[in-house]
C-alpha positions as CSV (number, residue, x, y, z in Angstrom):
1,X,17.6,16.4,-101.9
2,X,15.9,13.4,-103.9
3,X,18.6,10.7,-105.1
4,X,17.0,11.2,-108.6
5,X,17.7,14.8,-108.8
6,X,21.5,14.3,-107.1
7,X,22.2,11.6,-109.6
8,X,21.1,14.8,-112.5
9,X,23.1,17.3,-110.7
10,X,26.5,14.7,-110.5
11,X,26.1,14.2,-114.0
12,X,26.0,17.9,-114.8
13,X,28.8,18.8,-113.4
14,X,31.6,19.4,-115.3
15,X,35.5,18.5,-114.0
16,X,36.2,21.9,-113.8
17,X,34.6,25.3,-112.7
18,X,33.3,27.0,-115.8
19,X,32.6,30.8,-115.8
20,X,29.0,31.7,-116.3
21,X,27.8,33.1,-119.7
22,X,25.3,35.6,-118.2
23,X,26.4,38.6,-115.4
24,X,23.7,37.0,-113.3
25,X,24.4,34.5,-110.8
26,X,20.9,32.6,-110.7
27,X,19.7,32.6,-106.6
28,X,23.4,33.5,-106.0
29,X,24.9,30.0,-106.7
30,X,28.2,28.8,-108.2
31,X,27.2,27.9,-111.8
32,X,29.1,25.2,-114.1
33,X,28.2,25.0,-117.5
34,X,28.2,22.2,-120.1
35,X,27.2,22.3,-123.5
36,X,26.2,18.8,-124.2
37,X,22.0,17.8,-123.1
38,X,22.6,14.0,-123.5
39,X,22.0,13.9,-119.5
40,X,18.8,16.0,-120.0
41,X,16.2,13.3,-122.2
42,X,13.1,14.5,-121.2
43,X,14.2,18.3,-121.9
44,X,15.5,17.2,-125.5
45,X,12.6,15.2,-126.6
46,X,9.9,17.5,-125.4
47,X,12.0,20.6,-127.8
48,X,12.3,18.1,-130.3
49,X,7.8,17.8,-130.0
50,X,8.0,21.5,-129.8
51,X,9.4,21.7,-133.0
52,X,7.1,19.7,-134.3
53,X,4.5,21.4,-133.5
54,X,5.5,24.6,-135.5
55,X,3.1,23.9,-138.1
56,X,0.5,23.6,-135.9
57,X,1.3,27.0,-134.3
58,X,1.8,28.8,-137.8
59,X,-1.5,27.2,-139.0
60,X,-3.3,28.3,-136.3
61,X,-2.0,31.9,-136.3
62,X,-3.1,32.4,-139.7
63,X,-6.5,31.1,-139.3
64,X,-8.2,30.7,-135.9
65,X,-10.6,28.0,-137.4
66,X,-7.5,25.8,-137.9
67,X,-6.5,25.8,-134.5
68,X,-7.0,22.4,-132.6
69,X,-8.6,24.2,-130.0
70,X,-9.8,26.8,-127.6
71,X,-6.6,27.3,-125.5
72,X,-4.1,27.4,-128.7
73,X,-6.5,29.8,-130.4
74,X,-6.4,32.3,-127.3
75,X,-2.3,31.3,-127.1
76,X,-1.7,32.4,-130.6
77,X,-3.8,35.5,-130.2
78,X,-1.9,36.4,-126.9
79,X,1.5,36.3,-129.2
80,X,0.1,38.2,-132.2
81,X,-0.8,40.7,-129.9
82,X,2.6,40.6,-127.9
83,X,4.9,40.8,-131.0
84,X,6.9,43.9,-131.0
85,X,6.1,44.5,-127.1
86,X,9.0,45.7,-124.5
87,X,10.4,42.4,-122.8
88,X,8.8,42.9,-119.3
89,X,5.9,43.1,-120.7
90,X,5.9,40.5,-123.1
91,X,7.3,38.2,-120.0
92,X,4.7,39.6,-117.4
93,X,1.5,38.5,-119.9
94,X,2.6,35.2,-120.9
95,X,3.3,34.4,-117.4
96,X,-0.3,35.5,-116.7
97,X,-1.6,33.8,-119.3
98,X,0.0,30.3,-119.1
99,X,-1.1,30.5,-115.1
100,X,-4.8,30.1,-116.2
101,X,-4.9,26.8,-116.7
102,X,-5.2,24.3,-113.7
103,X,-2.9,22.3,-111.9
104,X,-2.6,18.8,-112.9
105,X,-0.4,16.2,-111.9
106,X,1.7,13.8,-114.9
107,X,0.0,10.7,-112.9
108,X,-3.2,12.3,-113.6
109,X,-2.3,13.5,-117.0
110,X,-0.3,10.7,-118.4
111,X,-0.1,8.0,-116.0
112,X,3.5,8.5,-115.3
113,X,5.4,10.2,-112.5
114,X,7.5,12.5,-114.4
115,X,6.6,13.4,-118.0
116,X,7.4,17.0,-119.5
117,X,4.5,18.0,-121.9
118,X,4.9,19.8,-125.3
119,X,2.9,23.5,-125.4
120,X,0.0,21.5,-127.8
121,X,0.0,19.0,-124.7
122,X,-0.2,21.4,-122.0
123,X,-3.0,23.9,-123.6
124,X,-5.0,20.9,-123.8
125,X,-4.8,19.0,-120.9
126,X,-2.7,21.3,-118.6
127,X,0.6,19.9,-116.5
128,X,2.6,20.5,-113.7
129,X,5.6,22.7,-113.0
130,X,8.0,22.0,-115.6
131,X,5.0,22.4,-118.1
132,X,3.8,25.7,-117.1
133,X,7.9,26.5,-117.4
134,X,7.8,24.7,-121.0
135,X,4.8,26.3,-122.1
136,X,6.3,30.1,-121.2
137,X,10.0,29.2,-122.9
138,X,8.4,28.2,-126.1
139,X,6.2,31.1,-125.9
140,X,9.1,33.7,-125.3
141,X,11.0,32.0,-128.3
142,X,7.9,32.5,-130.4
143,X,7.9,36.3,-129.7
144,X,12.0,36.2,-130.5
145,X,13.4,36.0,-127.2
146,X,16.6,34.6,-127.3
147,X,17.4,31.4,-125.8
148,X,20.3,32.8,-124.2
149,X,18.2,34.9,-122.3
150,X,16.3,32.0,-121.2
151,X,16.3,28.7,-118.6
152,X,14.0,26.4,-117.4
153,X,15.2,25.7,-113.6
154,X,14.8,23.0,-111.3
155,X,15.0,24.0,-107.9
156,X,14.0,22.7,-104.4
157,X,11.3,24.4,-102.9
158,X,12.8,24.9,-99.3
159,X,9.1,25.7,-97.8
160,X,7.3,23.2,-99.5
161,X,10.1,20.9,-99.0
162,X,9.9,20.0,-102.9
163,X,10.8,19.8,-105.9
164,X,9.5,22.6,-108.4
165,X,10.6,24.2,-111.9
166,X,10.2,27.8,-113.1
167,X,11.3,29.6,-116.0
168,X,14.3,32.4,-115.7
169,X,14.5,35.0,-117.9
170,X,17.4,37.2,-117.8
171,X,17.0,41.1,-118.4
172,X,19.5,43.6,-118.7
173,X,20.7,43.5,-115.2
174,X,18.9,40.9,-113.6
175,X,17.0,37.0,-113.9
176,X,13.4,37.3,-113.6
177,X,11.3,34.3,-112.5
178,X,8.2,33.2,-113.7
179,X,6.5,30.7,-111.6
180,X,2.9,28.6,-112.0
181,X,2.3,29.7,-107.9
182,X,2.5,33.3,-108.7
183,X,1.4,35.5,-111.6
184,X,4.0,38.3,-109.7
185,X,7.4,38.3,-111.9
186,X,10.0,38.8,-109.1
187,X,13.8,39.6,-109.3
188,X,15.2,36.1,-108.8
189,X,17.0,37.5,-105.5
190,X,13.9,38.2,-103.8
191,X,12.7,34.3,-104.2
192,X,14.7,33.1,-101.4
193,X,13.4,29.9,-100.3
194,X,14.3,28.5,-104.2
195,X,17.4,26.4,-104.1
196,X,18.3,25.5,-107.5
197,X,19.6,22.1,-108.7
198,X,20.0,22.7,-112.2
199,X,18.9,24.9,-115.4
200,X,19.1,24.5,-119.0
201,X,17.9,26.0,-122.5
202,X,18.0,24.9,-125.9
203,X,22.3,25.3,-126.1
204,X,23.6,24.3,-122.8
205,X,23.0,23.1,-119.0
206,X,24.4,24.4,-115.9
207,X,24.9,22.5,-112.5
208,X,24.2,24.9,-109.4
209,X,25.8,24.8,-106.0
210,X,25.7,27.0,-103.3
211,X,28.6,29.6,-103.1
212,X,29.1,29.0,-99.4
213,X,29.0,25.1,-99.7
214,X,31.7,25.6,-102.8
215,X,33.9,27.5,-100.8
216,X,33.9,25.4,-97.5
217,X,34.7,22.5,-99.5
218,X,37.6,24.3,-101.2
219,X,38.6,25.0,-97.8
220,X,38.5,21.5,-96.5
221,X,40.3,20.3,-99.6
222,X,43.1,23.1,-99.0
223,X,43.4,21.8,-95.2
224,X,43.8,18.1,-96.5
225,X,46.3,18.8,-99.3
226,X,48.4,21.7,-97.3
227,X,51.7,20.2,-96.2
228,X,51.8,20.8,-92.2
229,X,53.8,23.4,-90.8
230,X,57.2,23.7,-89.2
């Protein structure tokens, strides 16, 4: 695990285990919930910038000539067409739409190694993995999907051996993954090569630990603290 991600995960872990607020254990992990977003300043900042963009979203929706560029115009047209549609349809079409933008690194786009872009920034210049996930998150929130059904998830891609970000959407009995690497929307249990570090929405954050590691840790603590048998 990269040191910077390890530091974030350790910050996110609360002192005691907490129950997940949804019945799905994302990627089969144990989840540790906390309410504060203080440990994730980039996420808080991009939420704030996205909120400040709302007047532009509204103006563009009402008058296409008010849109700052064709990307935003197409985005608002998509959202207008999806209002009232079933959630699975909204999820699939938002994923496919956002994935049309070509990947562009933060270094090339912003001259920084890790910049989290708002939707207007992404639609104007594209972005990297977390920027796709943010654009999808905000798109679904614009469609009225509750924040409780959405999480941006930072994972380790064990096939490519690098950190990656996706969006998880909680449906009735599972969570599906929206990924800039594919237009397919897959249940999380079918994406076995992603190991989550942490996930977040507007109201809470979760650190993730593989259940097997948690059980081994508990066994180790039990064996070291148990009194010797007589």
